[in-house]
N, C-alpha and C positions, 0 to 999 in steps of 0.2 A: 504493499497500500504506501503511496507515496506522501509524502509530508502533507500535499493539499487536500487530500481526501481522508487525513488522520483530525488533520485540524476542522475540517470542517463536520466528522462525525460527533467530535470531542467539544467542538463548539457548541451543539444541536444542545449535548449534555451540558456544559456549561448555562447557557441561556437557560433552558429550565431551571435548574439549580437557582439561578439568581433570580427566576420569576418567583420561586417561591419563597425566596429569601424577603421580594421585593412587597408582596405581600402578608408580610409576617413581620415587618416595618416602618416606622416611618422616619424616611433619612433620603434627604436630596441625592447626597454622594452614593446612597442603594441605588435612586432613582436614576441616576447620571450613568452609573457601571453597567444599571440593565441595558440603557440604551447604545453603551457601547457594544455590550454583551448582541444586541438584536443586529446593529453596525455591520460583526464581525461575522455572524452565520451568516446576513445576507451574502457579503462581500468573498467568504471563503467557499460560498455557494456557486456566486459565479465566477469563481476561480476554478472552480472544479468540471463548471462549465466552459471553462474557457481551455480547459486542459483534454475536454472532450475533443472539441471542436480541432486543435491543435493536431491532435494524432491522426488527422486527415491527411494523405499524403498529397503528393503534388496534381495538379490538372491542369488543361489546357486555359483555364480560366486564370486559377492561380498557380503557375507556376514554380515555386517555390512554398508551394504550400500555402495551410494558416496556423504557421507556427504564430504568427506576431499576435494575435487573437487573442491569446492572455494577456499580454502589454497592453491592449484596448480594453477589457472589461478591466484589469487590475486599474488603468487608471480613471475609466468613472466608479470604480468603486471607492477610491484613495481621494478622489477630487469633492466629488457630490454627496457621498452618504456622509463622506468625515467630516465633511463641512457643514454640511445641516445638522450631525450630532454634537460638532463643539459648538456652535451657536446653541442648540436646548442647554445643553451642559452648564455652560459659561454663565449664562442668565440665571439658571437656576442657582446656582453657587453662590453667584454676588445676592443675587434677593438673601439668598439664608444667610449670610454674612451681616445683613443689614436687620431682616427681622429678626431673625434669629430662636426658629420655632424650635419647640420640645423636639429630640430626636428617640422614639422608644425601638426598642429591640427583644426578639423572645428567641429563647433556644433552638424555637428552626428555624428561624433567620440565621441564628450565629452559626449556624451546622451546614446548612446550607450553600451561604459565600464560602466558608471553610472547605469543604468538598470542592467548589466551585475552581477554588483558589488550585487545588492540590489537581485538580486536571488543567489549568492552565500550567503549570510547572511539569506538568506529563507532558502535553503537547509541546511547550520548548525546549522540555528533553531531545526529545522526538526530531521538532525542524534542526537541531545541532546538530545532532545524528545523522542527520540526511544532508545538512550542507556540507561536511566533513567529507562527505561521498559525491556529491554534487554539486560545487559550490558555482558553479555559471546559470545553473536553473533558478531564475525569477520566483518561483511560485515557493521555492524553501527559504527564499531570502525575502519575503513579503511573509510566511509563514513567522519568520523569527522575528521580527520588527512586531508582527502582531503580538503575537502571547508575551513577550517581553512587555507590553504595552499593557497587557490583559495582567501579567503578574504583580505589576506597578499598580496599576488602578486599582487593580482587586483587592490588592493590601489596605490602599488605601480606604477605600470602605467596609471593608470587616475592620478595620483603626477606629472609624467613624460610630459604627456600631457596639464594639465595644465600651469605648469611652463616653458615648452620648453626649456629644460633647455638641451644642448646635455652631460654635465657633470651628471645631475640628472636622465639624460634619459640611459646612461650607466652603472649608478649606481642600478637603477631599474631593467635592465637585469638580472643584476650578484644577486641582491636580488630575483629575479624569479630563476633562475639557483641554487643556495644555498638553497630555498625550494624545490625544488625538488628533490634536491640527497638530506636532513634531509628526507625528507617524506618519499622517496622509499626506502632508508635504514632503517629506522624506519620499516616501512608497512613487509617489507622482511624478518626482521630476524625475527618478530612474527612469518609471514606464515611459514618460515625454522623448528625454533620450534617445531609447529604442527607435519610436515612433517615426522621430525625426531624420533618421538615418544616419546612429550610432555603430562608429568602429567599432573593430572586436579586440577585444583585449592585448594589452602590449606583448603577452607571453604568447599568444598564440600566433599575430602576425609576425614578430620575430624569428620563432622557431623556423616558418613558412619560408622568410627570406634565407635565413642559413641553411637552410634543405637546400633550395634554387644555386647560393653561393659555391656551397659545397659541389658541387658540379664542374669538373673541368671544362666542358665546352660552351657555360655559360663565363661571360665578360663580363658583367657589371648589372646589376637593379635599379632600372633608372624610377621605377614607380611603385608604388604598392595601394593597395586600394582593399578595402572590406567592408565591409555589413552585416550587420547580426537578422539573420529570417527567421531565426528561431530560437526556443529557447537551448541554449546550449548548442546551437547550429551555426554556421557564420561561414560567407562568400566571401573567398578572399582574390583580388583581380592583378596579377603581377604583369610589369614591362620589361623584357629580358631583352638583352644584348647576345647577341650570338656572334661569332664571326663571320667576316664577308663572306666566304670562300662557301659556308652553312649550304648545304641544299635543302630542296622542300621537302625529301625525305627524311635529311638526319632531323630537320627541325619538327615533326610530325614526332617521331621518335623521342626526343629529347621532350618534346609536351606531354605524351604519353605516359613518361616514365617520372618525371619532375608531378605531376599528377597526383599521381598514385603514391610516391614516395612523401608528398602533405600531407592526402588524404590518411596514410596510415601510422604518420610521425606524428600527426598535430590532431591532437583529439578534438571533437567539435566542428572542422573543417568539412565541412557537405558540396561545397561545392567549390572547385578551382579553373580559373579563366587566365590562359599565358598570350599574351602575344608581344610577339619576334620584332626587333629591327636588327639592323646593321649599326654598328660602334661610330654613333654620329654626336653622341654629347660627352662632354667633358668627364675625364676617366673616374672610378670610385664614386662613383652617384650614392655606392650602396651605404658609405659612412652619414651620409645627411639622413639616409632613408631612417637606418639606426637609429641614429640621436634623435628622429622626428620620433621615434616611437618608444621611446623611453619617455617621453611626456604625458606618453596616453597612462591610462589608471585603468585598474582591476574592476570587472564590472560588479 
């Protein structure tokens, strides 16, 4: 089971427990955390839907498949749902700090929220394990951010129920709202980068260039472009110089061998496009390319 599927399943359980806690307590922090959990459940459900769409293969209409669907769903969830819930939770938190309404709790509300917090920690641990296995999967990174936020905000709501202080209660609601906003902005930016055409991580591009340069039949690499086509899947386009005496047959063999070596040697590279040209540009162009690659970050 992927992290996103596990997250959705346990989010439903956590949401149900927090609903029980909300119905047996009077607390704006608890209400805010209930809304937070509702947003997480809807968001993780949309991510699961996005993953199912992503699994469809390429077609004539979508030649690179529907790998970016998950980024579209993620952007919608993190921006719209996150922004809406932030507005509600921040307003209720401010109102509680001003009015100071009494906070009440029962053993049922305390138990249900404590159990929900345990589930949040379980999902967070699962996500961290998955991230070590597949660090380039955006659904895993999104799940980590989401459940880390859940653990912190859930702790704030539980503290409010234990202390029953109106001030702590209002402060807890504001903590939940700030977590909602920060996680929403962070994830939205990452999804936005990919949708507008972000390059592959620097280690992917760098290894592809080094594989090409290791071929004695290659004179230089003049340019390299890349694109994220799906979770952990990349397209690499290289402009390569070959000796002037290279025949069309030689070029064909070089292209086929380099494409195979890049796909086998660089994890995640699904498409390789190589353009050839005679030595016309200044020599050692690859040095500038490798220097530029170092400025790229990891995804």
